[in-house]
Backbone as numpy.savetxt, mean C-alpha at the origin, in Angstrom:
# Nx Ny Nz CAx CAy CAz Cx Cy Cz
15.06 -24.45 -6.04 15.37 -24.82 -4.66 15.61 -23.56 -3.86
15.06 -23.49 -2.65 15.18 -22.27 -1.85 16.59 -22.11 -1.34
16.98 -20.89 -1.13 18.30 -20.55 -0.61 18.14 -19.51 0.45
18.36 -19.86 1.73 18.12 -18.95 2.84 19.32 -18.03 3.03
19.06 -16.73 3.01 20.13 -15.79 3.29 20.53 -15.82 4.75
19.69 -16.42 5.59 19.98 -16.42 7.01 21.00 -17.49 7.40
21.40 -18.36 6.45 22.40 -19.36 6.77 23.72 -18.68 7.05
24.61 -19.28 7.91 25.86 -18.64 8.27 26.70 -18.25 7.08
26.80 -19.14 6.07 27.62 -18.81 4.91 27.09 -17.62 4.18
25.74 -17.55 4.05 25.14 -16.44 3.32 25.31 -15.15 4.06
25.19 -15.20 5.40 25.34 -13.97 6.18 26.72 -13.40 6.04
27.73 -14.30 5.93 29.09 -13.82 5.78 29.28 -13.12 4.44
28.57 -13.56 3.41 28.74 -12.94 2.09 27.91 -11.68 1.95
26.89 -11.48 2.82 26.06 -10.29 2.74 26.00 -9.63 4.12
27.12 -9.08 4.64 27.14 -8.51 5.98 26.42 -7.17 6.06
26.34 -6.48 4.97 25.65 -5.20 4.94 24.71 -5.20 3.75
23.82 -4.20 3.73 22.85 -4.13 2.65 23.55 -3.99 1.30
23.32 -4.91 0.36 23.93 -4.79 -0.96 23.33 -3.61 -1.71
24.06 -3.13 -2.70 23.59 -1.98 -3.46 23.68 -2.29 -4.95
22.74 -1.71 -5.69 22.77 -1.81 -7.14 23.79 -0.85 -7.72
24.22 -1.13 -8.95 25.00 -0.14 -9.67 24.14 1.10 -9.88
24.77 2.26 -9.93 24.01 3.50 -10.00 23.05 3.51 -11.19
23.50 3.02 -12.34 22.62 3.02 -13.51 21.40 2.13 -13.28
21.61 0.96 -12.72 20.50 0.05 -12.45 19.55 0.64 -11.41
20.13 1.26 -10.39 19.32 1.85 -9.33 18.45 2.98 -9.88
19.06 3.85 -10.69 18.31 4.98 -11.26 17.23 4.50 -12.22
17.53 3.46 -12.99 16.53 2.92 -13.92 15.32 2.37 -13.17
15.58 1.61 -12.11 14.48 1.03 -11.34 13.69 2.10 -10.62
14.39 3.08 -10.04 13.70 4.18 -9.36 12.85 4.98 -10.34
13.38 5.22 -11.54 12.63 5.98 -12.54 11.36 5.22 -12.95
11.46 3.92 -13.10 10.28 3.12 -13.47 9.24 3.14 -12.36
9.67 2.98 -11.11 8.74 3.02 -9.98 8.09 4.40 -9.86
8.90 5.45 -10.09 8.36 6.80 -10.03 7.33 7.03 -11.14
7.61 6.51 -12.32 6.67 6.68 -13.44 5.34 5.99 -13.15
5.40 4.79 -12.58 4.16 4.09 -12.24 3.37 4.87 -11.19
4.07 5.40 -10.19 3.40 6.17 -9.13 2.78 7.44 -9.70
3.50 8.13 -10.56 2.99 9.37 -11.14 1.76 9.10 -12.01
1.82 8.06 -12.81 0.66 7.71 -13.64 -0.55 7.36 -12.77
-0.30 6.71 -11.64 -1.39 6.38 -10.73 -2.02 7.64 -10.15
-1.18 8.61 -9.77 -1.70 9.87 -9.24 -2.46 10.64 -10.31
-1.99 10.59 -11.56 -2.71 11.27 -12.64 -4.09 10.65 -12.85
-4.18 9.34 -12.73 -5.48 8.67 -12.82 -6.40 9.17 -11.72
-5.85 9.29 -10.50 -6.67 9.74 -9.37 -7.13 11.19 -9.55
-6.26 12.02 -10.11 -6.64 13.41 -10.35 -7.79 13.48 -11.34
-7.70 12.65 -12.36 -8.78 12.61 -13.36 -10.02 11.93 -12.78
-9.81 10.91 -11.97 -10.84 10.18 -11.23 -12.11 9.91 -12.05
-12.08 8.96 -12.99 -13.31 8.64 -13.74 -14.41 8.15 -12.80
-15.56 8.79 -12.87 -16.67 8.46 -11.97 -17.82 7.77 -12.68
-17.90 7.96 -14.00 -18.93 7.30 -14.81 -18.25 6.70 -16.03
-18.87 5.69 -16.67 -18.23 5.05 -17.83 -17.77 6.04 -18.90
-18.53 7.11 -19.12 -18.16 8.07 -20.17 -16.81 8.72 -19.91
-16.40 8.78 -18.63 -15.11 9.40 -18.30 -13.93 8.59 -18.82
-14.17 7.34 -19.18 -13.10 6.48 -19.67 -12.93 6.56 -21.18
-13.68 7.45 -21.82 -13.59 7.56 -23.27 -14.56 6.61 -23.97
-14.60 6.70 -25.27 -15.57 5.92 -26.04 -15.37 4.41 -25.86
-14.09 3.97 -25.89 -13.83 2.53 -25.78 -14.22 2.02 -24.39
-13.80 2.75 -23.34 -14.13 2.33 -21.99 -15.62 2.37 -21.74
-16.28 3.42 -22.24 -17.73 3.52 -22.07 -18.44 2.37 -22.77
-17.92 1.99 -23.94 -18.55 0.89 -24.69 -18.42 -0.42 -23.91
-17.27 -0.65 -23.31 -17.06 -1.88 -22.56 -17.97 -1.94 -21.34
-18.01 -0.83 -20.58 -18.80 -0.83 -19.34 -20.30 -0.75 -19.60
-20.68 -0.26 -20.80 -22.11 -0.16 -21.10 -22.77 -1.53 -21.19
-21.95 -2.56 -21.41 -22.49 -3.92 -21.48 -22.82 -4.47 -20.09
-22.38 -3.78 -19.06 -22.61 -4.24 -17.69 -23.80 -3.51 -17.08
-24.46 -4.11 -16.12 -25.50 -3.39 -15.38 -24.89 -2.16 -14.70
-25.65 -1.07 -14.60 -25.09 0.17 -14.02 -24.43 -0.03 -12.66
-25.02 -0.83 -11.78 -24.44 -1.04 -10.45 -23.11 -1.76 -10.53
-23.00 -2.70 -11.46 -21.74 -3.43 -11.63 -20.67 -2.49 -12.20
-21.06 -1.64 -13.16 -20.12 -0.68 -13.74 -19.62 0.29 -12.68
-20.53 0.76 -11.83 -20.12 1.67 -10.75 -19.18 0.97 -9.77
-19.48 -0.29 -9.48 -18.62 -1.05 -8.56 -17.23 -1.23 -9.16
-17.17 -1.46 -10.48 -15.87 -1.62 -11.14 -15.06 -0.33 -11.07
-15.71 0.80 -11.32 -15.01 2.08 -11.24 -14.52 2.36 -9.82
-15.32 1.99 -8.84 -14.91 2.16 -7.44 -13.71 1.28 -7.12
-13.76 0.04 -7.60 -12.62 -0.86 -7.39 -11.36 -0.32 -8.06
-11.50 0.19 -9.28 -10.34 0.76 -9.97 -9.77 1.94 -9.20
-10.65 2.76 -8.63 -10.17 3.88 -7.82 -9.31 3.39 -6.66
-9.81 2.38 -5.93 -9.08 1.85 -4.79 -7.78 1.19 -5.22
-7.84 0.39 -6.29 -6.65 -0.34 -6.73 -5.54 0.60 -7.17
-5.89 1.61 -7.95 -4.89 2.58 -8.41 -4.41 3.43 -7.24
-5.32 3.78 -6.33 -4.95 4.59 -5.17 -3.95 3.85 -4.29
-4.11 2.54 -4.13 -3.16 1.77 -3.33 -1.77 1.75 -3.96
-1.73 1.67 -5.29 -0.43 1.75 -5.98 0.20 3.11 -5.74
-0.59 4.17 -5.91 -0.08 5.53 -5.73 0.42 5.77 -4.31
-0.28 5.21 -3.32 0.07 5.46 -1.93 1.18 4.54 -1.42
1.17 3.27 -1.83 2.03 2.29 -1.19 3.30 1.96 -1.97
3.30 2.09 -3.30 4.49 1.70 -4.06 5.71 2.55 -3.68
5.57 3.88 -3.49 6.78 4.65 -3.09 7.40 4.15 -1.79
6.57 3.80 -0.81 7.12 3.35 0.47 7.72 1.95 0.37
7.35 1.20 -0.66 7.92 -0.14 -0.86 9.20 -0.10 -1.69
9.57 1.06 -2.19 10.75 1.16 -3.06 12.04 0.65 -2.42
12.33 0.98 -1.14 13.56 0.44 -0.54 13.59 -1.08 -0.52
12.44 -1.71 -0.26 12.38 -3.18 -0.26 12.62 -3.72 -1.66
12.04 -3.09 -2.67 12.21 -3.54 -4.04 13.66 -3.36 -4.49
14.26 -2.24 -4.13 15.66 -1.99 -4.49 16.58 -2.99 -3.81
16.31 -3.30 -2.55 17.14 -4.27 -1.84 17.00 -5.65 -2.48
15.77 -6.02 -2.85 15.57 -7.30 -3.53 16.38 -7.34 -4.83
16.30 -6.27 -5.61 17.01 -6.24 -6.89 18.52 -6.36 -6.69
19.04 -5.73 -5.63 20.49 -5.80 -5.37 20.92 -7.21 -4.98
20.14 -7.87 -4.13 20.46 -9.24 -3.75 20.29 -10.19 -4.93
19.26 -9.92 -5.73 18.95 -10.76 -6.88 20.11 -10.81 -7.87
20.87 -9.73 -7.98 22.01 -9.69 -8.90 23.05 -10.75 -8.54
23.08 -11.18 -7.29 24.07 -12.17 -6.83 23.56 -13.60 -6.99
22.36 -13.74 -7.52 21.78 -15.07 -7.69 21.46 -15.26 -9.17
22.40 -15.79 -9.95 22.19 -15.94 -11.39 21.03 -16.84 -11.75
20.58 -17.69 -10.83 19.45 -18.56 -11.13 18.14 -17.80 -11.19
18.12 -16.59 -10.67 16.90 -15.79 -10.64 16.86 -14.89 -11.87
15.76 -14.85 -12.63 15.69 -14.03 -13.85 15.83 -12.54 -13.56
16.26 -11.79 -14.58 16.49 -10.36 -14.41 15.22 -9.59 -14.09
14.08 -10.11 -14.56 12.82 -9.41 -14.33 12.20 -9.77 -12.98
12.90 -10.54 -12.16 12.36 -10.97 -10.87 11.96 -9.81 -9.96
12.70 -8.67 -9.94 12.24 -7.56 -9.10 10.83 -7.10 -9.44
10.45 -7.18 -10.70 9.10 -6.78 -11.08 8.07 -7.83 -10.67
8.48 -9.08 -10.64 7.59 -10.12 -10.11 7.38 -9.89 -8.62
8.45 -9.58 -7.92 8.35 -9.27 -6.49 7.42 -8.08 -6.26
7.64 -7.00 -7.02 6.81 -5.80 -6.87 5.36 -6.09 -7.24
5.16 -6.87 -8.32 3.80 -7.19 -8.74 3.07 -8.02 -7.70
3.78 -8.95 -7.06 3.16 -9.77 -6.02 2.78 -8.92 -4.82
3.62 -7.94 -4.51 3.30 -6.98 -3.45 2.01 -6.23 -3.78
1.89 -5.79 -5.02 0.71 -5.04 -5.45 -0.53 -5.94 -5.41
-0.37 -7.23 -5.67 -1.51 -8.15 -5.64 -2.19 -8.11 -4.27
-1.40 -8.07 -3.20 -1.97 -8.03 -1.85 -2.84 -6.78 -1.69
-2.34 -5.64 -2.15 -3.10 -4.41 -2.01 -4.29 -4.37 -2.97
-4.20 -5.10 -4.07 -5.35 -5.20 -4.98 -6.48 -5.99 -4.32
-6.12 -7.07 -3.62 -7.13 -7.83 -2.87 -7.75 -6.96 -1.78
-6.92 -6.16 -1.12 -7.45 -5.22 -0.13 -8.41 -4.24 -0.80
-8.07 -3.80 -2.01 -8.93 -2.86 -2.74 -10.30 -3.46 -3.01
-10.33 -4.76 -3.31 -11.61 -5.43 -3.53 -12.44 -5.41 -2.24
-11.77 -5.68 -1.11 -12.48 -5.65 0.18 -12.94 -4.23 0.51
-12.09 -3.24 0.23 -12.47 -1.85 0.49 -13.64 -1.41 -0.37
-13.67 -1.88 -1.61 -14.79 -1.57 -2.51 -16.09 -2.14 -1.96
-16.03 -3.40 -1.53 -17.23 -4.03 -0.96 -17.68 -3.28 0.29
-16.71 -2.88 1.12 -17.05 -2.13 2.32 -17.66 -0.77 2.01
-17.10 -0.09 1.02 -17.63 1.22 0.64 -19.06 1.10 0.13
-19.31 0.14 -0.74 -20.66 -0.02 -1.28 -21.66 -0.39 -0.18
-21.23 -1.21 0.76 -22.10 -1.59 1.87 -22.42 -0.38 2.74
-21.40 0.42 3.05 -21.62 1.59 3.89 -22.47 2.65 3.18
-22.29 2.77 1.87 -23.12 3.72 1.12 -24.58 3.27 1.12
-24.80 1.98 0.96 -26.17 1.48 0.98 -26.81 1.60 2.36
-25.97 1.65 3.39 -26.47 1.81 4.76 -26.57 3.26 5.18
-26.27 4.18 4.25 -26.31 5.62 4.50 -25.30 6.05 5.56
-24.27 5.26 5.77 -23.19 5.65 6.69 -22.19 6.56 5.98
-22.09 6.40 4.65 -21.25 7.27 3.84 -22.14 8.18 2.99
-21.66 9.42 2.78 -22.41 10.34 1.93 -21.93 10.21 0.49
-22.35 11.13 -0.37 -22.00 11.06 -1.78 -20.53 11.20 -2.06
-19.79 11.80 -1.11 -18.34 11.94 -1.26 -17.59 10.81 -0.58
-18.31 9.73 -0.25 -17.72 8.58 0.45 -17.09 9.00 1.77
-17.76 9.92 2.46 -17.30 10.39 3.76 -18.27 9.90 4.83
-17.74 9.37 5.93 -18.57 8.79 6.97 -19.28 9.86 7.78
-20.38 9.48 8.40 -21.05 10.36 9.35 -20.10 10.65 10.51
-20.42 11.69 11.29 -19.54 12.09 12.38 -19.30 10.96 13.37
-20.35 10.25 13.73 -20.21 9.17 14.69 -19.37 8.02 14.14
-19.65 7.64 12.89 -18.88 6.57 12.26 -17.43 7.00 12.05
-17.23 8.28 11.69 -15.88 8.79 11.52 -15.10 8.76 12.81
-15.76 9.13 13.92 -15.10 9.09 15.23 -14.73 7.66 15.59
-15.62 6.71 15.27 -15.33 5.30 15.57 -14.12 4.81 14.77
-14.03 5.20 13.49 -12.89 4.80 12.67 -11.60 5.41 13.19
-11.65 6.67 13.62 -10.46 7.31 14.19 -10.00 6.61 15.46
-10.96 6.20 16.29 -10.61 5.47 17.51 -9.93 4.15 17.18
-10.54 3.40 16.25 -9.96 2.11 15.86 -8.56 2.28 15.29
-8.39 3.28 14.42 -7.09 3.51 13.81 -6.08 3.97 14.85
-6.50 4.87 15.75 -5.60 5.38 16.77 -5.14 4.29 17.71
-6.07 3.44 18.15 -5.71 2.33 19.03 -4.78 1.36 18.32
-5.08 1.06 17.05 -4.25 0.11 16.30 -2.82 0.62 16.15
-2.66 1.94 16.00 -1.32 2.51 15.88 -0.45 2.23 17.11
-1.08 1.94 18.23 -0.36 1.74 19.48 -0.20 0.27 19.85
-0.67 -0.64 18.98 -0.64 -2.06 19.31 0.69 -2.71 18.95
1.04 -3.82 19.62 2.27 -4.56 19.28 2.27 -5.07 17.84
1.07 -5.45 17.32 1.01 -5.94 15.94 1.43 -4.86 14.96
0.94 -3.65 15.14 1.36 -2.54 14.30 2.87 -2.34 14.39
3.41 -2.37 15.59 4.83 -2.17 15.80 5.65 -3.26 15.12
5.17 -4.50 15.22 5.88 -5.62 14.59 5.87 -5.50 13.07
4.72 -5.20 12.50 4.63 -5.08 11.03 5.45 -3.90 10.53
5.44 -2.80 11.28 6.21 -1.63 10.89 7.71 -1.93 10.94
8.13 -2.67 11.97 9.54 -3.03 12.08 9.98 -3.85 10.87
9.12 -4.74 10.41 9.42 -5.52 9.21 9.60 -4.60 8.00
8.68 -3.67 7.82 8.74 -2.78 6.65 9.95 -1.86 6.70
10.46 -1.58 7.89 11.60 -0.68 8.03 12.94 -1.41 7.91
12.92 -2.72 7.75 14.17 -3.49 7.70 14.19 -4.42 6.50
14.41 -3.87 5.31 14.43 -4.73 4.11 15.45 -5.86 4.18
16.68 -5.54 4.61 17.72 -6.57 4.64 17.36 -7.66 5.64
16.82 -7.28 6.80 16.43 -8.28 7.78 15.37 -9.22 7.23
14.43 -8.70 6.45 13.40 -9.54 5.84 14.02 -10.57 4.91
14.92 -10.12 4.04 15.48 -11.03 3.04 16.46 -12.02 3.67
17.12 -11.65 4.74 18.03 -12.59 5.40 17.27 -13.77 6.00
16.01 -13.57 6.35 15.24 -14.67 6.94 14.25 -15.31 5.95
13.91 -14.61 4.88 12.85 -15.08 3.99 13.31 -15.39 2.57
14.59 -15.22 2.26 15.02 -15.31 0.87 14.72 -16.66 0.24
14.19 -16.62 -0.98 13.97 -17.80 -1.82 14.42 -17.45 -3.23
15.13 -18.37 -3.88 15.59 -18.14 -5.25 14.46 -18.31 -6.25
14.66 -17.78 -7.43 13.80 -18.04 -8.56 12.51 -17.24 -8.57
11.74 -17.50 -9.63 10.48 -16.79 -9.81 9.49 -17.08 -8.68
9.41 -18.34 -8.29 8.51 -18.70 -7.19 8.90 -17.98 -5.92
10.19 -17.87 -5.68 10.66 -17.16 -4.51 10.29 -15.69 -4.55
10.37 -15.08 -5.73 9.99 -13.67 -5.86 8.52 -13.47 -5.55
7.68 -14.40 -6.03 6.24 -14.31 -5.75 5.99 -14.48 -4.25
6.61 -15.50 -3.67 6.39 -15.79 -2.24 6.81 -14.61 -1.38
7.99 -14.08 -1.63 8.48 -12.96 -0.82 7.67 -11.69 -1.05
7.24 -11.47 -2.29 6.41 -10.30 -2.57 5.09 -10.36 -1.83
4.49 -11.55 -1.80 3.23 -11.72 -1.08 3.43 -11.56 0.43
4.53 -12.11 0.95 4.80 -11.99 2.38 5.03 -10.54 2.77
5.80 -9.83 1.96 6.02 -8.42 2.27 4.73 -7.64 2.16
3.93 -7.94 1.15 2.65 -7.27 1.02 1.75 -7.51 2.22
1.75 -8.74 2.73 0.93 -9.06 3.89 1.39 -8.29 5.12
2.71 -8.20 5.33 3.24 -7.44 6.46 2.92 -5.95 6.31
3.04 -5.46 5.10 2.74 -4.05 4.83 1.25 -3.77 5.05
0.41 -4.71 4.65 -1.02 -4.58 4.88 -1.31 -4.53 6.38
-0.64 -5.40 7.14 -0.81 -5.39 8.58 -0.37 -4.08 9.20
0.59 -3.42 8.59 1.07 -2.14 9.10 0.11 -1.00 8.80
-0.52 -1.01 7.63 -1.19 0.20 7.14 -2.68 0.08 6.87
-3.29 -1.08 7.09 -4.68 -1.24 6.65 -5.63 -0.30 7.36
-5.40 -0.03 8.64 -6.31 0.87 9.35 -6.12 2.32 8.89
-4.92 2.67 8.46 -4.71 4.01 7.91 -5.55 4.21 6.66
-5.66 3.15 5.86 -6.49 3.25 4.65 -7.97 3.44 5.02
-8.38 2.87 6.15 -9.75 3.05 6.60 -10.08 4.50 6.92
-9.05 5.29 7.23 -9.28 6.71 7.53 -9.75 7.48 6.31
-9.57 6.91 5.13 -10.06 7.60 3.93 -11.57 7.77 3.97
-12.26 6.89 4.68 -13.71 7.03 4.83 -14.06 8.18 5.78
-13.13 8.56 6.64 -13.37 9.68 7.55 -13.31 11.00 6.79
-12.32 11.12 5.91 -12.09 12.38 5.20 -12.72 12.41 3.82
-13.15 11.25 3.33 -13.69 11.15 1.97 -12.72 10.38 1.10
-13.16 9.22 0.60 -12.26 8.36 -0.16 -11.74 9.03 -1.42
-12.44 10.07 -1.89 -12.01 10.75 -3.11 -11.34 12.10 -2.82
-11.04 12.36 -1.56 -10.37 13.60 -1.17 -8.87 13.43 -1.34
-8.33 13.93 -2.45 -6.92 13.69 -2.77 -5.97 14.38 -1.82
-6.42 15.43 -1.15 -5.54 16.08 -0.17 -5.25 15.13 0.98
-6.30 14.44 1.46 -6.10 13.51 2.55 -5.43 12.22 2.07
-5.67 11.83 0.83 -4.94 10.70 0.26 -3.44 10.99 0.27
-3.07 12.20 -0.15 -1.66 12.60 -0.16 -1.11 12.67 1.26
-1.91 13.19 2.21 -1.46 13.31 3.60 -1.19 11.93 4.20
-2.08 10.99 3.95 -1.87 9.64 4.46 -0.68 8.97 3.79
-0.46 9.28 2.50 0.71 8.74 1.80 2.00 9.23 2.45
2.02 10.50 2.83 3.20 11.06 3.50 3.40 10.41 4.86
2.30 10.17 5.59 2.41 9.52 6.89 2.99 8.12 6.74
2.54 7.37 5.75 3.07 6.03 5.50 4.56 6.10 5.20
4.97 7.05 4.36 6.39 7.21 4.04 7.22 7.53 5.27
6.71 8.43 6.10 7.45 8.81 7.30 7.58 7.64 8.27
6.50 6.89 8.44 6.55 5.74 9.34 7.61 4.73 8.88
7.69 4.50 7.58 8.57 3.46 7.07 10.01 3.92 6.85
10.18 5.20 6.50 11.51 5.64 6.07 12.19 6.63 6.99
11.43 7.36 7.80 12.04 8.38 8.68 12.79 7.69 9.82
13.83 8.35 10.36 14.61 7.74 11.46 13.77 7.37 12.68
12.74 8.14 12.97 11.91 7.87 14.15 10.51 7.41 13.74
10.47 6.47 12.81 9.20 6.02 12.27 8.25 5.44 13.32
8.80 4.67 14.26 7.95 4.09 15.31 7.32 5.18 16.18
8.11 6.19 16.48 7.59 7.31 17.28 6.51 8.06 16.51
6.74 8.26 15.22 5.74 8.94 14.39 4.44 8.16 14.39
4.52 6.84 14.32 3.31 6.01 14.33 2.55 6.17 15.65
3.28 6.16 16.75 2.62 6.28 18.05 2.01 7.66 18.24
2.76 8.69 17.85 2.24 10.06 17.99 1.00 10.25 17.12
1.04 9.72 15.91 -0.13 9.84 15.02 -1.33 9.11 15.62
-1.07 8.00 16.31 -2.16 7.29 16.96 -2.84 8.14 18.03
-2.05 8.84 18.82 -2.60 9.73 19.85 -3.38 10.86 19.19
-2.86 11.40 18.10 -3.55 12.48 17.38 -4.89 11.98 16.85
-4.93 10.75 16.36 -6.19 10.19 15.86 -7.22 10.05 16.98
-6.77 9.62 18.15 -7.69 9.50 19.28 -8.22 10.87 19.69
-7.35 11.88 19.67 -7.80 13.23 19.99 -8.78 13.75 18.94
-8.50 13.42 17.66 -9.41 13.81 16.59 -10.76 13.14 16.72
-10.77 11.90 17.18 -12.04 11.19 17.37 -12.87 11.89 18.46
-12.21 12.30 19.52 -12.90 13.00 20.60 -13.48 14.32 20.09
-12.68 15.06 19.34 -13.15 16.35 18.81 -14.31 16.15 17.84
-14.24 15.13 17.02 -15.30 14.88 16.06 -16.59 14.47 16.75
-16.46 13.66 17.81 -17.65 13.22 18.53 -18.31 14.40 19.29
-17.50 15.31 19.81 -18.03 16.43 20.58 -18.75 17.43 19.67
-18.22 17.62 18.47 -18.76 18.64 17.58 -19.69 18.08 16.51
-20.15 16.88 16.68 -21.02 16.29 15.65 -22.42 16.92 15.69
């Protein structure tokens, strides 16, 4: 049965953001950090052909048509990259969920991982769409061998991303991501089903906040780890820095200026 934190009685019991015990907090942070680090290590290694996955991986993918195997490796790149880029910025939301969850004995102890996994599911679905988009653009010769867009297409992506950074929808989604307690006060549901529902809802809001930023990877090269790291830092600053909304708007103006420069010098 659902239990709304937004009810008057619940608000009185949770007037400020609850906190985990230090040991629990450090354990959860260490696990999230380990997952993020492993994801970055995968990206550094960046398997591009079945042989890069070792004998077992090569054997599995050899049973597939070459185009399907390449598509799978591209999807894996996107899926792991989304974990590496987005999981750190979701850590405050996951920690807040875990702290509130401790006060609800009906919810299992592993519920924070169900919440986090549901969040990752949203970005995995986005990865599937990004993979399809990348393959389509490569077949249309809009992307080169490094998955980098032509100057004109890159300028168009920068314009779209820059404009989106200034829209009310971006501002609304960012406000959600910057207020973990506010989200749970209005969306809380007990139990495993509640963890899945809230994880998916948070993932959807986070996707609404950052999806166009992910599109910029085609401007700089989807496999360019320097720009992957730069965009990861931008996402962190937008969500966690004191002036995150201002950072988002300023970055939008910078993207529009970059689009102009790219179009002029193409």
